[in-house]
C-alpha positions as CSV (number, residue, x, y, z in Angstrom):
1,M,0.0,0.0,0.0
2,S,2.7,2.4,0.9
3,T,4.5,1.5,-2.3
4,D,1.4,2.6,-4.3
5,L,1.2,5.8,-2.3
6,D,4.8,6.6,-2.8
7,A,4.4,6.0,-6.5
8,A,1.4,8.3,-6.7
9,V,3.2,11.1,-4.9
10,E,6.2,10.7,-7.1
11,T,3.9,10.8,-10.2
12,A,2.1,13.9,-8.9
13,S,5.2,15.8,-8.0
14,P,6.7,18.2,-10.5
15,P,10.0,17.2,-12.1
16,R,12.4,19.0,-9.8
17,R,15.4,18.7,-12.0
18,S,13.9,21.1,-14.6
19,F,13.9,24.1,-12.3
20,P,17.7,24.6,-12.0
21,L,17.9,24.2,-15.8
22,L,15.1,26.8,-16.4
23,G,16.8,29.1,-14.0
24,L,20.1,28.8,-15.7
25,I,18.5,29.5,-19.1
26,A,16.7,32.6,-17.6
27,V,20.1,33.9,-16.3
28,L,21.8,33.3,-19.6
29,L,19.0,35.1,-21.5
30,A,19.2,38.0,-19.1
31,A,23.0,38.2,-19.6
32,V,22.6,38.2,-23.4
33,V,20.0,41.0,-23.2
34,L,22.3,43.0,-21.0
35,V,25.3,42.5,-23.2
36,V,23.3,43.5,-26.3
37,F,21.8,46.5,-24.5
38,F,25.2,47.9,-23.2
39,T,26.9,47.1,-26.6
40,R,24.3,49.2,-28.3
41,Q,24.5,51.9,-25.7
42,G,28.3,52.0,-26.4
43,T,28.0,52.2,-30.2
44,P,29.4,55.4,-31.6
45,S,26.8,57.8,-32.9
46,D,26.6,59.3,-36.5
47,S,28.2,62.5,-35.3
48,S,30.8,60.9,-33.0
49,P,34.6,61.4,-33.4
50,E,34.9,57.7,-34.1
51,A,32.4,57.8,-37.0
52,G,33.9,61.0,-38.5
53,F,37.4,59.7,-38.2
54,A,36.5,56.4,-39.9
55,R,34.7,58.2,-42.8
56,D,37.3,60.9,-43.3
57,M,40.3,58.7,-42.9
58,G,38.8,56.3,-45.4
59,V,38.6,59.1,-48.0
60,H,42.1,60.2,-47.0
61,H,43.5,56.7,-47.5
62,A,41.8,56.3,-50.9
63,Q,43.7,59.3,-52.3
64,A,47.0,57.9,-50.9
65,V,46.4,54.7,-52.7
66,E,45.6,56.6,-56.0
67,M,48.8,58.6,-55.7
68,S,50.8,55.4,-55.0
69,F,49.4,53.7,-58.1
70,A,50.4,56.7,-60.2
71,L,54.0,56.7,-58.9
72,R,54.4,52.9,-59.1
73,D,53.9,53.0,-62.9
74,K,56.3,55.9,-63.4
75,T,59.5,54.9,-61.6
76,S,62.0,52.0,-61.8
77,D,63.5,52.8,-58.4
78,Q,62.9,49.7,-56.4
79,A,62.8,51.4,-53.0
80,L,60.1,53.8,-54.2
81,R,58.2,51.1,-55.9
82,G,58.3,49.1,-52.6
83,L,57.1,52.2,-50.7
84,A,54.2,52.7,-53.1
85,Y,53.3,49.0,-52.9
86,D,53.3,49.2,-49.1
87,I,51.0,52.2,-49.1
88,I,48.6,50.6,-51.6
89,T,48.3,47.4,-49.6
90,T,48.3,48.8,-46.1
91,Q,46.0,51.7,-46.6
92,S,43.6,49.7,-48.8
93,T,43.3,47.2,-45.9
94,Q,42.9,49.9,-43.3
95,R,40.2,51.6,-45.4
96,G,38.3,48.3,-45.4
97,I,38.5,48.2,-41.6
98,F,37.1,51.7,-41.3
99,M,34.2,50.8,-43.5
100,G,33.7,47.6,-41.5
101,W,33.5,49.6,-38.3
102,L,30.8,51.8,-39.8
103,Q,28.8,48.8,-40.9
104,Q,29.2,47.2,-37.4
105,W,28.0,50.4,-35.8
106,G,24.9,50.5,-38.1
107,L,26.1,53.8,-39.7
108,D,26.3,54.9,-43.3
109,Q,29.7,55.0,-44.9
110,S,29.1,58.6,-46.1
111,S,27.6,61.6,-44.3
112,S,26.2,65.0,-45.2
113,R,28.5,66.5,-42.4
114,P,31.5,68.4,-43.8
115,P,35.0,66.9,-43.6
116,M,36.6,67.3,-40.2
117,A,33.3,68.3,-38.5
118,W,34.1,65.6,-35.9
119,M,37.0,67.8,-34.6
120,S,34.9,71.0,-34.4
121,G,35.3,72.7,-31.1
122,H,38.6,70.9,-30.4
123,G,41.1,73.1,-32.1
124,H,40.0,72.3,-35.6
125,G,36.6,73.9,-36.2
126,G,35.3,72.1,-39.3
127,G,37.1,73.9,-42.1
128,A,40.0,75.2,-40.0
129,A,42.0,72.0,-40.5
130,M,41.1,71.6,-44.2
131,A,43.5,71.9,-47.1
132,P,43.3,74.6,-49.7
133,G,41.2,72.3,-51.9
134,G,38.4,72.3,-49.2
135,T,39.1,68.8,-48.0
136,M,41.0,67.2,-45.1
137,P,44.6,68.1,-44.0
138,G,47.3,67.0,-46.3
139,M,45.0,66.1,-49.2
140,A,46.3,66.9,-52.7
141,T,44.2,69.3,-54.7
142,P,42.8,68.1,-58.1
143,A,45.4,70.3,-59.8
144,E,48.2,68.6,-57.9
145,M,46.8,65.1,-58.7
146,D,46.7,66.1,-62.4
147,K,50.3,67.3,-62.2
148,L,51.4,64.0,-60.6
149,R,49.6,62.0,-63.3
150,A,51.3,64.0,-66.0
151,A,54.8,64.0,-64.5
152,S,57.5,61.4,-65.4
153,G,60.9,60.3,-64.2
154,K,62.6,62.1,-61.4
155,D,60.0,64.9,-61.5
156,A,57.3,62.3,-60.8
157,E,59.4,60.8,-57.9
158,I,60.0,64.2,-56.3
159,L,56.4,65.4,-56.6
160,F,55.0,62.1,-55.3
161,L,57.3,62.3,-52.2
162,Q,56.4,65.9,-51.6
163,L,52.7,65.2,-51.8
164,M,52.8,62.0,-49.8
165,I,54.9,63.5,-47.0
166,R,52.3,66.3,-46.6
167,H,49.5,63.7,-47.0
168,H,51.0,61.6,-44.2
169,Q,51.4,64.6,-42.0
170,G,47.7,65.4,-42.4
171,G,46.8,61.8,-41.6
172,V,48.9,61.9,-38.5
173,E,47.2,65.1,-37.5
174,M,43.8,63.4,-37.9
175,A,44.8,60.3,-35.9
176,E,46.2,62.5,-33.1
177,G,42.9,64.4,-33.1
178,L,41.0,61.1,-32.6
179,L,43.3,60.1,-29.7
180,R,42.4,63.4,-28.0
181,L,38.7,62.8,-28.4
182,S,38.0,59.1,-28.1
183,S,38.1,56.6,-25.3
184,R,37.1,53.6,-27.5
185,E,40.0,51.2,-27.3
186,E,40.0,49.6,-30.7
187,V,39.8,52.9,-32.5
188,R,42.5,54.5,-30.3
189,A,44.8,51.5,-30.9
190,F,44.3,51.9,-34.7
191,A,44.9,55.6,-34.6
192,Q,48.1,55.2,-32.6
193,H,49.3,52.7,-35.2
194,I,48.7,55.2,-37.9
195,V,50.6,57.8,-36.0
196,D,53.6,55.5,-35.5
197,S,53.7,53.9,-39.0
198,Q,53.1,57.1,-41.0
199,N,55.7,59.1,-39.0
200,A,58.2,56.3,-39.8
201,E,57.3,56.6,-43.5
202,I,57.6,60.3,-43.4
203,R,61.2,60.0,-42.1
204,A,62.0,57.6,-44.9
205,M,60.4,59.8,-47.6
206,K,62.3,62.8,-46.4
207,E,65.5,60.9,-46.9
208,F,64.4,59.8,-50.5
209,L,63.6,63.5,-51.2
210,A,66.9,64.8,-49.9
211,A,68.8,62.2,-52.1
212,R,67.0,63.8,-55.0
213,G,68.0,67.3,-54.0
214,A,64.5,68.4,-53.1
215,Q,62.7,69.7,-50.0
216,P,59.3,68.8,-48.5
217,L,56.3,71.1,-49.0
218,P,55.1,73.1,-46.0
219,A,53.3,71.0,-43.5
220,P,49.5,71.2,-43.6
């Protein structure tokens, strides 16, 4: 009799093992919701320094790649061809990373905001840091790009080095601006890498330029 009663009680009792499992699932779901919430809360906005830096530096890099392709086909100097190749591969890759960030943040790859607006109020009020052509610091004007495309031989090498030194100086200025404005670690680390690598290339290009008896252009 007691056996039948025990069996009945066991049958009527809820399966106790399911409660810890359900509790664990609830905790995990709550954790996922919190992670998603705080991740979204931390996503850079459309007008943030991070978004502006990614967009503007993407455009800046695109011109450096174009300039390097122009020089690569005009010189037989292996050191300069190597430099041009490094700029093409490195800055093309970095530009892809910038665009990937914007996609990850749910932002458009272009904006109606003017170049360098992300530095407005921080020593570079919108147009204050822009080059004579109305773009970003260090950018070559359309006339300078046409001159580079038309140049040949030593003249092309000198003009490329002059324009690229100034271009890199502008890129370093932009990266240093991001370092002053952002606390986002992955963007800061990338900006610091740009500062270090482009300063190293500036030093090398100044040596190439001096070997050709020429001087850099004024810094942007």
